[in-house]
Structures are given as C-alpha cells and as structure tokens.
MDTraj code that builds the backbone (N, CA, C; nanometers):
import mdtraj as md
import numpy as np

residues = "MET GLY GLN LYS PRO PRO GLU THR TYR THR SER PHE ILE ALA ARG TYR PRO ASP LEU GLY ALA ALA TRP GLU HIS ILE ARG ASP ALA GLU GLY LYS GLY PRO LEU ASP LYS HIS THR GLN ARG LEU LEU LYS LEU ALA VAL ALA ILE GLY ALA MET ARG GLU GLY ALA VAL HIS SER ALA VAL ARG LYS ALA LYS SER ALA GLY VAL SER GLU GLU ALA ILE ARG GLN THR VAL ALA LEU ALA ALA SER THR LEU GLY MET PRO SER THR VAL ALA ILE HIS THR TRP VAL ASN ASP VAL LEU GLU ASP".split()
xyz = np.array([
    [8.6500, 16.6113, 6.5821],
    [8.7000, 16.5264, 6.4935],
    [8.8217, 16.5775, 6.4452],
    [8.8506, 16.7191, 6.4345],
    [8.9787, 16.7759, 6.3972],
    [8.9931, 16.7979, 6.2457],
    [8.9033, 16.7263, 6.1503],
    [8.9363, 16.7257, 6.0191],
    [8.7964, 16.7738, 5.9633],
    [8.7998, 16.8252, 5.8294],
    [8.6937, 16.8693, 5.7684],
    [8.6348, 16.7539, 5.6934],
    [8.4856, 16.7307, 5.7118],
    [8.4039, 16.6103, 5.6812],
    [8.4337, 16.6115, 5.5309],
    [8.4133, 16.4919, 5.4670],
    [8.4111, 16.4731, 5.3323],
    [8.2914, 16.5578, 5.2692],
    [8.3192, 16.6048, 5.1532],
    [8.2327, 16.6766, 5.0687],
    [8.0905, 16.6050, 5.0493],
    [8.0962, 16.4759, 5.0327],
    [7.9821, 16.3917, 5.0248],
    [7.9047, 16.3733, 5.1285],
    [7.9699, 16.4058, 5.2451],
    [7.8918, 16.4206, 5.3776],
    [7.8192, 16.5408, 5.3928],
    [7.9041, 16.6560, 5.3653],
    [7.8463, 16.8060, 5.3740],
    [7.7456, 16.8181, 5.2971],
    [7.7464, 16.7800, 5.1525],
    [7.6314, 16.7914, 5.0586],
    [7.5117, 16.7124, 5.1116],
    [7.5110, 16.5874, 5.1744],
    [7.4081, 16.5273, 5.2254],
    [7.3487, 16.5690, 5.3148],
    [7.4140, 16.6411, 5.4271],
    [7.3651, 16.6972, 5.5403],
    [7.2952, 16.8457, 5.4996],
    [7.3577, 16.8992, 5.3958],
    [7.2859, 17.0320, 5.3552],
    [7.1561, 17.0238, 5.2950],
    [7.1484, 16.8748, 5.2277],
    [7.0184, 16.8448, 5.1666],
    [6.9182, 16.7807, 5.2928],
    [6.9743, 16.7308, 5.3668],
    [6.8951, 16.6666, 5.4745],
    [6.9190, 16.7084, 5.6146],
    [6.8866, 16.8246, 5.6575],
    [6.9356, 16.8841, 5.7618],
    [6.8817, 16.7933, 5.8968],
    [6.7565, 16.7521, 5.9046],
    [6.6980, 16.6811, 5.9928],
    [6.7773, 16.5460, 6.0110],
    [6.8243, 16.4893, 5.9191],
    [6.9227, 16.3610, 5.9293],
    [7.0306, 16.3976, 5.9703],
    [7.0739, 16.5133, 5.9514],
    [7.2220, 16.5579, 6.0213],
    [7.2003, 16.5750, 6.1681],
    [7.1121, 16.6640, 6.2182],
    [7.0863, 16.6621, 6.3656],
    [7.0545, 16.5250, 6.4071],
    [7.0131, 16.4445, 6.3721],
    [6.9837, 16.3061, 6.4103],
    [7.0904, 16.2362, 6.4422],
    [7.1716, 16.2437, 6.3287],
    [7.2863, 16.1882, 6.3510],
    [7.4177, 16.2397, 6.4322],
    [7.3691, 16.3579, 6.4791],
    [7.4877, 16.4296, 6.5955],
    [7.4189, 16.3897, 6.7153],
    [7.3018, 16.3519, 6.7416],
    [7.2300, 16.3198, 6.8582],
    [7.2878, 16.1591, 6.8752],
    [7.2799, 16.0828, 6.7766],
    [7.3615, 15.9330, 6.7668],
    [7.4726, 15.9381, 6.8254],
    [7.5652, 16.0348, 6.7428],
    [7.7252, 16.0658, 6.7753],
    [7.7537, 16.0927, 6.9069],
    [7.6518, 16.1723, 6.9828],
    [7.6800, 16.2398, 7.1222],
    [7.6457, 16.1237, 7.2156],
    [7.5494, 16.0704, 7.1747],
    [7.5009, 15.9543, 7.2915],
    [7.5848, 15.8238, 7.2666],
    [7.6673, 15.7688, 7.1649],
    [7.7420, 15.6802, 7.1622],
    [7.8632, 15.6782, 7.2452],
    [7.9081, 15.8277, 7.2475],
    [8.0186, 15.8449, 7.3091],
    [8.0195, 15.8220, 7.4850],
    [7.9027, 15.8229, 7.5405],
    [7.8767, 15.8225, 7.6639],
    [7.9072, 15.6879, 7.7222],
    [7.9955, 15.6779, 7.8177],
    [8.0132, 15.5284, 7.8804],
    [8.1672, 15.5452, 7.9369],
    [8.2006, 15.4003, 7.9731],
    [8.3399, 15.4057, 8.0197],
    [8.4453, 15.3957, 7.9477],
    [8.4241, 15.3767, 7.8125],
    [8.5499, 15.3575, 7.7193],
    [8.6057, 15.4848, 7.6808],
    [8.7549, 15.4925, 7.6948],
    [8.8253, 15.5942, 7.6440],
    [8.8323, 15.6297, 7.4957],
    [8.8272, 15.7366, 7.4522],
    [8.8578, 15.7664, 7.2997],
    [8.9468, 15.6692, 7.2139],
    [9.0262, 15.6347, 7.2342],
    [9.1105, 15.5108, 7.1647],
    [9.0433, 15.4098, 7.1552],
    [9.0024, 15.3567, 7.2693],
    [8.9316, 15.2087, 7.2480],
    [8.7898, 15.2516, 7.1640],
    [8.7015, 15.3697, 7.1734],
    [8.5976, 15.3772, 7.1126],
    [8.6225, 15.3766, 6.9495],
    [8.7433, 15.4574, 6.9250],
    [8.7862, 15.4564, 6.7526],
    [8.7964, 15.3271, 6.7056],
    [8.9023, 15.2692, 6.8029],
    [8.9242, 15.1208, 6.7571],
    [8.7839, 15.0175, 6.7556],
    [8.7148, 15.0317, 6.8445],
    [8.5672, 14.9707, 6.8275],
    [8.5136, 15.0024, 6.7105],
    [8.4850, 15.1386, 6.6682],
    [8.4263, 15.1925, 6.5171],
    [8.4987, 15.1142, 6.4326],
    [8.6154, 15.1263, 6.4245],
    [8.7048, 15.0591, 6.3006],
    [8.6643, 14.8912, 6.2877],
    [8.6373, 14.8323, 6.4108],
    [8.6161, 14.6923, 6.4152],
    [8.4964, 14.6630, 6.3570],
    [8.4135, 14.7384, 6.4049],
    [8.2691, 14.7308, 6.3675],
    [8.2556, 14.7581, 6.2067],
    [8.3328, 14.8640, 6.1584],
    [8.3059, 14.8730, 6.0155],
    [8.4067, 14.7775, 5.9202],
    [8.5101, 14.7241, 5.9864],
    [8.5785, 14.6047, 5.9198],
    [8.4806, 14.4931, 5.9209],
    [8.4130, 14.4453, 6.0197],
    [8.3268, 14.3291, 6.0218],
    [8.2319, 14.3608, 5.9416],
    [8.1411, 14.4588, 5.8940],
    [8.0389, 14.5094, 5.8222],
    [8.0900, 14.5311, 5.6706],
    [8.2300, 14.5026, 5.6547],
    [8.3182, 14.5173, 5.5218],
    [8.2426, 14.6417, 5.4502],
    [8.2511, 14.7647, 5.5227],
    [8.2084, 14.8963, 5.4773],
    [8.3192, 14.9681, 5.4326],
    [8.3600, 14.9537, 5.3116],
    [8.4918, 15.0519, 5.2648],
    [8.4827, 15.2037, 5.3149],
    [8.3925, 15.2550, 5.2944],
    [8.3732, 15.4041, 5.3170],
    [8.3812, 15.4167, 5.4826],
    [8.3068, 15.3309, 5.5505],
    [8.3216, 15.3297, 5.7083],
    [8.4466, 15.3045, 5.7459],
    [8.5503, 15.2140, 5.6845],
    [8.6574, 15.1791, 5.7239],
    [8.7526, 15.3142, 5.7069],
    [8.7450, 15.3821, 5.5883],
    [8.8123, 15.5085, 5.5581],
    [8.7825, 15.6009, 5.6794],
    [8.6656, 15.6409, 5.7158],
    [8.6402, 15.7161, 5.8013],
    [8.6851, 15.6999, 5.9445],
    [8.6562, 15.5621, 5.9827],
    [8.7092, 15.5247, 6.0985],
    [8.8518, 15.5193, 6.1211],
    [8.9337, 15.5107, 6.0190],
    [9.0946, 15.5256, 6.0230],
    [9.1254, 15.6760, 6.0361],
    [9.0499, 15.7389, 5.9486],
    [9.0612, 15.8787, 5.9749],
    [9.0451, 15.9483, 6.1195],
    [8.9278, 15.9044, 6.1525],
    [8.9068, 15.9521, 6.2936],
    [8.9889, 15.8680, 6.4001],
    [9.0261, 15.7893, 6.3629],
    [9.1428, 15.7034, 6.4611],
    [9.2536, 15.7972, 6.4929],
    [9.3312, 15.8323, 6.3627],
    [9.4473, 15.8955, 6.3643],
    [9.4264, 16.0187, 6.4231],
    [9.3071, 16.1107, 6.3890],
    [9.2675, 16.2089, 6.4568],
    [9.2838, 16.2344, 6.6096],
    [9.2259, 16.1191, 6.6693],
    [9.2133, 16.0974, 6.8172],
    [9.3546, 16.0295, 6.8715],
    [9.4625, 16.0298, 6.7761],
    [9.5820, 15.9943, 6.8268],
    [9.5940, 15.8466, 6.8650],
    [9.5147, 15.7533, 6.7896],
    [9.5241, 15.6321, 6.7801],
    [9.6814, 15.6081, 6.7048],
    [9.7615, 15.5048, 6.7693],
    [9.8575, 15.4749, 6.6687],
    [9.8479, 15.3993, 6.5621],
    [9.9324, 15.4064, 6.4514],
    [9.9127, 15.3331, 6.3278],
    [9.9199, 15.1688, 6.3593],
    [10.0289, 15.1375, 6.4653],
    [10.0262, 15.0041, 6.5032],
    [9.8974, 14.9732, 6.5809],
    [9.8108, 15.0011, 6.6354],
    [9.7156, 14.9749, 6.6789],
    [9.6145, 14.9587, 6.5841],
    [9.5896, 15.0692, 6.4783],
    [9.4935, 15.0378, 6.3767],
    [9.5151, 14.9029, 6.2936],
    [9.6320, 14.8966, 6.2712],
    [9.6940, 14.7763, 6.1802],
    [9.6733, 14.6513, 6.2591],
    [9.6670, 14.6521, 6.4056],
    [9.6640, 14.5149, 6.4949],
    [9.5249, 14.5010, 6.4627],
    [9.4333, 14.5791, 6.4567],
    [9.2769, 14.5893, 6.4624],
    [9.2467, 14.5072, 6.3337],
    [9.2987, 14.5560, 6.2282],
    [9.2866, 14.4644, 6.0958],
    [9.3365, 14.3238, 6.1197],
    [9.4521, 14.3211, 6.1742],
    [9.4946, 14.1622, 6.1823],
    [9.4316, 14.0811, 6.2701],
    [9.3659, 14.1289, 6.3613],
    [9.2538, 14.0705, 6.4448],
    [9.1357, 14.0256, 6.3745],
    [9.1212, 14.0701, 6.2367],
    [8.9675, 14.0288, 6.1962],
    [9.0137, 13.9169, 6.0871],
    [9.1325, 13.8912, 6.0642],
    [9.1902, 13.7766, 5.9894],
    [9.1108, 13.6383, 6.0142],
    [9.1158, 13.5982, 6.1456],
    [9.0771, 13.4577, 6.1887],
    [8.9218, 13.4403, 6.1852],
    [8.8461, 13.5769, 6.1609],
    [8.6937, 13.5872, 6.1663],
    [8.6433, 13.5987, 6.0274],
    [8.7256, 13.6943, 5.9427],
    [8.6773, 13.7101, 5.8460],
    [8.7495, 13.6317, 5.7353],
    [8.8831, 13.5655, 5.7304],
    [8.9249, 13.5094, 5.6684],
    [9.0039, 13.5895, 5.5774],
    [9.1136, 13.5463, 5.5276],
    [9.2545, 13.6083, 5.4523],
    [9.1838, 13.7016, 5.3301],
    [9.1051, 13.6447, 5.2574],
    [9.0552, 13.7391, 5.1151],
    [8.9953, 13.8800, 5.1835],
    [8.9081, 13.8481, 5.2686],
    [8.8563, 13.9928, 5.2849],
    [8.9247, 14.0784, 5.3890],
    [9.0331, 14.0332, 5.4683],
    [9.1067, 14.0945, 5.5513],
    [9.2250, 14.1538, 5.4605],
    [9.2521, 14.1159, 5.3755],
    [9.3540, 14.1596, 5.2732],
    [9.2781, 14.3062, 5.2122],
    [9.1794, 14.2773, 5.1637],
    [9.0741, 14.3949, 5.1022],
    [9.0582, 14.5013, 5.2001],
    [9.0391, 14.4540, 5.3306],
    [9.0457, 14.5686, 5.4210],
    [9.1736, 14.6372, 5.4660],
    [9.2775, 14.5571, 5.4603],
    [9.4352, 14.6079, 5.4728],
    [9.4505, 14.7285, 5.3521],
    [9.3946, 14.7006, 5.2439],
    [9.4092, 14.7832, 5.1180],
    [9.3253, 14.9269, 5.1552],
    [9.1899, 14.9176, 5.2313],
    [9.1360, 15.0215, 5.2538],
    [9.2015, 15.0960, 5.3601],
    [9.2592, 15.0276, 5.4602],
    [9.3415, 15.1210, 5.5752],
    [9.4380, 15.1880, 5.5288],
    [9.5005, 15.1078, 5.4131],
    [9.6387, 15.1802, 5.3575],
    [9.5926, 15.2952, 5.2658],
    [9.4649, 15.3122, 5.2037],
    [9.4179, 15.4019, 5.1370],
    [9.4349, 15.5381, 5.2113],
    [9.4207, 15.5219, 5.3412],
    [9.4203, 15.6533, 5.4531],
    [9.5407, 15.6671, 5.5104],
    [9.6095, 15.5582, 5.5605],
    [9.7228, 15.5708, 5.6303],
    [9.8491, 15.5936, 5.5351],
    [9.8559, 15.5569, 5.4002],
    [9.9589, 15.5948, 5.3288],
    [9.9283, 15.7094, 5.2196],
    [9.8181, 15.7869, 5.2526],
    [9.7716, 15.9001, 5.1851],
    [9.8625, 16.0330, 5.2189],
])
top = md.Topology()
chain = top.add_chain()
for i, resn in enumerate(residues, 1):
    res = top.add_residue(resn, chain, resSeq=i)
    for name in ("N", "CA", "C"):
        top.add_atom(name, md.element.get_by_symbol(name[0]), res)
traj = md.Trajectory(xyz[None], top)
C-alpha cells in the first residue's frame, strides 16, 4: 500500500487478529484477475462511492494515489457517479475525495 494504515484500523486488528487475517485473505483474493492495479483501485473507489461510505472513499482515494492513479482519473470517477447517484450525493462525495486530495 505504501502508507501506514490508520490507527483505527491498526487498533481494531490488534484487538481482533483473526478478523485481520481473514481480511488479508480477502484482499489477496480480490487482486487476482486480469485487471491492472489502476483499474482495481478505481473500481474500489467506485464501489465505495456507490455505497456512500465516507471512510471507504477516503481509503480508496489514499490507496489509488499510492498506486499512482492520477488525480484526474480519481476526479472523473466521482463525476461518473453524478448521473446515477444525483447531484447532492455526488457533491458530498466530492468533498470526501477533497479531504484526501487536498490534504
């Protein structure tokens, strides 16, 4: 990933190590397939956006940046949500993305 995980995640995994191990297995399995890393990162962002999960959007943007995904590609992924989610939701997501990109 390239960055230290958030303290919240680290403390949760320390408390529940079996869940941490299971999570690592899921992450290993989901990366297998024909999609390149940039596409995987943008899809993870799109899923977080569609689910309206602020923390997951923050995480997905951090991981996309770490994988070398351009800011323009991240922002286009947000813009693509507008016709499906509507403007109020997309504007909220835009602010979540900016939390990371403008940090």
